[in-house]
DORO-26728 format. One record per residue (C-alpha): x, y, z. Coordinates in nm, 2 decimals. Last residue first. Layout:
<atom c1="X" c2="Y" c3="Z"/>
...
***
This chain:
<atom c1="13.96" c2="10.23" c3="10.58"/>
<atom c1="13.71" c2="10.18" c3="10.30"/>
<atom c1="13.34" c2="10.16" c3="10.36"/>
<atom c1="13.09" c2="10.01" c3="10.11"/>
<atom c1="12.71" c2="10.04" c3="10.11"/>
<atom c1="12.43" c2="9.84" c3="9.96"/>
<atom c1="12.06" c2="9.84" c3="10.02"/>
<atom c1="11.92" c2="10.13" c3="9.82"/>
<atom c1="11.54" c2="10.08" c3="9.75"/>
<atom c1="11.47" c2="10.26" c3="9.98"/>
<atom c1="11.70" c2="10.52" c3="10.13"/>
<atom c1="12.03" c2="10.40" c3="10.26"/>
<atom c1="12.21" c2="10.66" c3="10.47"/>
<atom c1="12.58" c2="10.64" c3="10.53"/>
<atom c1="12.83" c2="10.66" c3="10.81"/>
<atom c1="13.21" c2="10.65" c3="10.87"/>
<atom c1="13.39" c2="10.64" c3="11.20"/>
<atom c1="13.76" c2="10.60" c3="11.24"/>
<atom c1="13.88" c2="10.44" c3="11.57"/>
<atom c1="14.05" c2="10.15" c3="11.38"/>
<atom c1="13.71" c2="10.06" c3="11.23"/>
<atom c1="13.38" c2="10.23" c3="11.33"/>
<atom c1="13.09" c2="10.18" c3="11.09"/>
<atom c1="12.76" c2="10.37" c3="11.12"/>
<atom c1="12.47" c2="10.26" c3="10.89"/>
<atom c1="12.14" c2="10.45" c3="10.86"/>
<atom c1="11.85" c2="10.26" c3="10.71"/>
<atom c1="11.57" c2="10.47" c3="10.58"/>
<atom c1="11.23" c2="10.30" c3="10.52"/>
<atom c1="10.98" c2="10.48" c3="10.29"/>
<atom c1="10.90" c2="10.16" c3="10.11"/>
<atom c1="10.76" c2="10.03" c3="10.44"/>
<atom c1="10.75" c2="9.69" c3="10.60"/>
<atom c1="10.96" c2="9.49" c3="10.34"/>
<atom c1="11.23" c2="9.76" c3="10.37"/>
<atom c1="11.23" c2="9.67" c3="10.74"/>
<atom c1="11.60" c2="9.59" c3="10.74"/>
<atom c1="11.74" c2="9.59" c3="10.39"/>
<atom c1="12.11" c2="9.63" c3="10.48"/>
<atom c1="12.38" c2="9.50" c3="10.26"/>
<atom c1="12.72" c2="9.61" c3="10.40"/>
<atom c1="13.06" c2="9.60" c3="10.25"/>
<atom c1="13.37" c2="9.66" c3="10.47"/>
<atom c1="13.71" c2="9.73" c3="10.33"/>
<atom c1="14.05" c2="9.76" c3="10.49"/>
<atom c1="13.99" c2="9.56" c3="10.81"/>
<atom c1="14.24" c2="9.43" c3="11.06"/>
<atom c1="14.11" c2="9.11" c3="11.23"/>
<atom c1="13.77" c2="8.96" c3="11.22"/>
<atom c1="13.75" c2="8.62" c3="11.38"/>
<atom c1="13.41" c2="8.66" c3="11.54"/>
<atom c1="13.10" c2="8.85" c3="11.42"/>
<atom c1="12.87" c2="8.97" c3="11.69"/>
<atom c1="12.50" c2="9.06" c3="11.71"/>
<atom c1="12.27" c2="9.27" c3="11.92"/>
<atom c1="11.91" c2="9.38" c3="11.86"/>
<atom c1="11.78" c2="9.70" c3="12.01"/>
<atom c1="11.41" c2="9.75" c3="11.99"/>
<atom c1="11.29" c2="10.11" c3="12.01"/>
<atom c1="10.97" c2="10.28" c3="12.14"/>
<atom c1="11.10" c2="10.31" c3="12.50"/>
<atom c1="11.39" c2="10.07" c3="12.53"/>
<atom c1="11.34" c2="9.72" c3="12.43"/>
<atom c1="11.62" c2="9.46" c3="12.45"/>
<atom c1="11.76" c2="9.20" c3="12.22"/>
<atom c1="12.01" c2="8.92" c3="12.23"/>
<atom c1="12.36" c2="8.80" c3="12.13"/>
<atom c1="12.29" c2="8.66" c3="11.78"/>
<atom c1="12.60" c2="8.55" c3="11.59"/>
<atom c1="12.65" c2="8.72" c3="11.25"/>
<atom c1="12.87" c2="8.52" c3="11.02"/>
<atom c1="13.12" c2="8.72" c3="10.81"/>
<atom c1="13.14" c2="8.73" c3="10.43"/>
<atom c1="13.49" c2="8.75" c3="10.29"/>
<atom c1="13.58" c2="9.02" c3="10.03"/>
<atom c1="13.78" c2="9.24" c3="10.28"/>
<atom c1="13.50" c2="9.22" c3="10.54"/>
<atom c1="13.16" c2="9.13" c3="10.40"/>
<atom c1="12.85" c2="9.21" c3="10.62"/>
<atom c1="12.50" c2="9.10" c3="10.55"/>
<atom c1="12.18" c2="9.23" c3="10.71"/>
<atom c1="11.83" c2="9.14" c3="10.58"/>
<atom c1="11.83" c2="8.76" c3="10.58"/>
<atom c1="12.05" c2="8.74" c3="10.89"/>
<atom c1="11.82" c2="9.00" c3="11.06"/>
<atom c1="11.51" c2="8.79" c3="11.00"/>
<atom c1="11.66" c2="8.46" c3="11.12"/>
<atom c1="11.83" c2="8.63" c3="11.42"/>
<atom c1="11.51" c2="8.80" c3="11.52"/>
<atom c1="11.30" c2="8.48" c3="11.47"/>
<atom c1="11.44" c2="8.25" c3="11.74"/>
<atom c1="11.51" c2="8.49" c3="12.03"/>
<atom c1="11.17" c2="8.65" c3="11.94"/>
<atom c1="10.99" c2="8.32" c3="12.00"/>
<atom c1="11.16" c2="8.27" c3="12.34"/>
<atom c1="11.09" c2="8.63" c3="12.44"/>
<atom c1="10.72" c2="8.64" c3="12.32"/>
<atom c1="10.57" c2="8.51" c3="12.65"/>
<atom c1="10.77" c2="8.78" c3="12.85"/>
<atom c1="10.57" c2="9.05" c3="12.67"/>
<atom c1="10.72" c2="9.39" c3="12.60"/>
<atom c1="10.87" c2="9.31" c3="12.26"/>
<atom c1="10.54" c2="9.16" c3="12.15"/>
<atom c1="10.50" c2="8.89" c3="11.89"/>
<atom c1="10.21" c2="8.75" c3="11.69"/>
<atom c1="10.29" c2="8.45" c3="11.47"/>
<atom c1="10.28" c2="8.44" c3="11.10"/>
<atom c1="10.66" c2="8.45" c3="11.06"/>
<atom c1="10.68" c2="8.73" c3="10.80"/>
<atom c1="10.36" c2="8.92" c3="10.91"/>
<atom c1="10.43" c2="8.90" c3="11.28"/>
<atom c1="10.80" c2="8.98" c3="11.23"/>
<atom c1="10.71" c2="9.29" c3="11.02"/>
<atom c1="10.44" c2="9.41" c3="11.27"/>
<atom c1="10.68" c2="9.36" c3="11.56"/>
<atom c1="10.95" c2="9.55" c3="11.38"/>
<atom c1="10.73" c2="9.84" c3="11.31"/>
<atom c1="10.61" c2="9.84" c3="11.67"/>
<atom c1="10.97" c2="9.83" c3="11.80"/>
<atom c1="11.11" c2="10.11" c3="11.59"/>
<atom c1="11.46" c2="9.97" c3="11.51"/>
<atom c1="11.80" c2="10.00" c3="11.66"/>
<atom c1="12.04" c2="9.74" c3="11.52"/>
<atom c1="12.36" c2="9.67" c3="11.71"/>
<atom c1="12.67" c2="9.50" c3="11.57"/>
<atom c1="13.00" c2="9.42" c3="11.74"/>
<atom c1="13.27" c2="9.31" c3="11.50"/>
<atom c1="13.53" c2="9.08" c3="11.65"/>
<atom c1="13.90" c2="9.03" c3="11.68"/>
<atom c1="13.89" c2="9.07" c3="12.06"/>
<atom c1="14.16" c2="9.33" c3="12.06"/>
<atom c1="14.05" c2="9.47" c3="11.73"/>
<atom c1="13.70" c2="9.54" c3="11.84"/>
<atom c1="13.54" c2="9.67" c3="11.52"/>
<atom c1="13.22" c2="9.86" c3="11.56"/>
<atom c1="12.91" c2="9.82" c3="11.34"/>
<atom c1="12.61" c2="10.04" c3="11.43"/>
<atom c1="12.28" c2="9.99" c3="11.25"/>
<atom c1="12.02" c2="10.26" c3="11.28"/>
<atom c1="11.67" c2="10.20" c3="11.16"/>
<atom c1="11.43" c2="10.47" c3="11.03"/>
<atom c1="11.07" c2="10.50" c3="10.92"/>
<atom c1="10.97" c2="10.86" c3="10.96"/>
<atom c1="10.62" c2="11.01" c3="10.97"/>
<atom c1="10.49" c2="10.80" c3="11.26"/>
<atom c1="10.17" c2="10.60" c3="11.26"/>
<atom c1="10.11" c2="10.35" c3="11.53"/>
<atom c1="10.18" c2="9.99" c3="11.43"/>
<atom c1="9.90" c2="9.74" c3="11.46"/>
<atom c1="9.74" c2="9.82" c3="11.13"/>
<atom c1="10.07" c2="9.80" c3="10.94"/>
<atom c1="9.95" c2="9.56" c3="10.68"/>
<atom c1="9.84" c2="9.81" c3="10.42"/>
<atom c1="10.09" c2="10.08" c3="10.53"/>
<atom c1="10.34" c2="10.08" c3="10.24"/>
<atom c1="10.08" c2="9.99" c3="9.98"/>
<atom c1="9.89" c2="10.32" c3="10.05"/>
<atom c1="9.56" c2="10.26" c3="10.21"/>
<atom c1="9.26" c2="10.17" c3="9.99"/>
<atom c1="8.97" c2="10.41" c3="9.97"/>
<atom c1="8.66" c2="10.40" c3="10.17"/>
<atom c1="8.77" c2="10.68" c3="10.41"/>
<atom c1="9.04" c2="10.90" c3="10.24"/>
<atom c1="9.39" c2="10.82" c3="10.34"/>
<atom c1="9.62" c2="11.12" c3="10.36"/>
<atom c1="9.53" c2="11.22" c3="10.72"/>
<atom c1="9.86" c2="11.18" c3="10.90"/>
<atom c1="10.07" c2="11.30" c3="10.60"/>
<atom c1="10.00" c2="11.67" c3="10.63"/>
<atom c1="9.99" c2="11.66" c3="11.01"/>
<atom c1="10.33" c2="11.51" c3="11.03"/>
<atom c1="10.49" c2="11.73" c3="10.76"/>
<atom c1="10.32" c2="12.04" c3="10.91"/>
<atom c1="10.46" c2="11.94" c3="11.26"/>
<atom c1="10.81" c2="11.88" c3="11.11"/>
<atom c1="10.81" c2="12.22" c3="10.94"/>
<atom c1="10.69" c2="12.40" c3="11.26"/>
<atom c1="10.95" c2="12.23" c3="11.47"/>
<atom c1="11.22" c2="12.31" c3="11.22"/>
<atom c1="11.10" c2="12.68" c3="11.20"/>
<atom c1="11.10" c2="12.71" c3="11.58"/>
<atom c1="11.45" c2="12.57" c3="11.60"/>
<atom c1="11.57" c2="12.81" c3="11.32"/>
<atom c1="11.40" c2="13.11" c3="11.50"/>
<atom c1="11.58" c2="13.03" c3="11.82"/>
***
């Protein structure tokens, strides 16, 4: 009980301590200059899950990203406003999500790059889930990942990568500016 209370207290101090760091009249930190639409939150995290489906000979990839941060980044990069909750934006998002993710997420299996095919997206609460698949992937001994998702949004971005191959799960955390991770099975 004391440990939980301490963690809650420490997180609340972290949040309150960083929520008011900009002095009126001064410039905002570089990491938040164009994030006017996004609400402030103290952590910038994405989670990418890569799972091997040996029977189908595929990799199934899901990326969980804070929706408002992702909207802000896509709006800035593609110079068009997007909204994960609006039906009007769906067609636009179905075009720009795969372009953005393919520029910021690359997977190499046993020395050979794989092509990520966009499956779709959905929004759940404050998160956007983007789904991809890579076909023709058999047994895997080594998987290399380059993940720079939303590192162009915030230099405090953390990208967590989980990989499941042959039922074995490995994970890593990529703190900006780190973008590369290797997994051996």
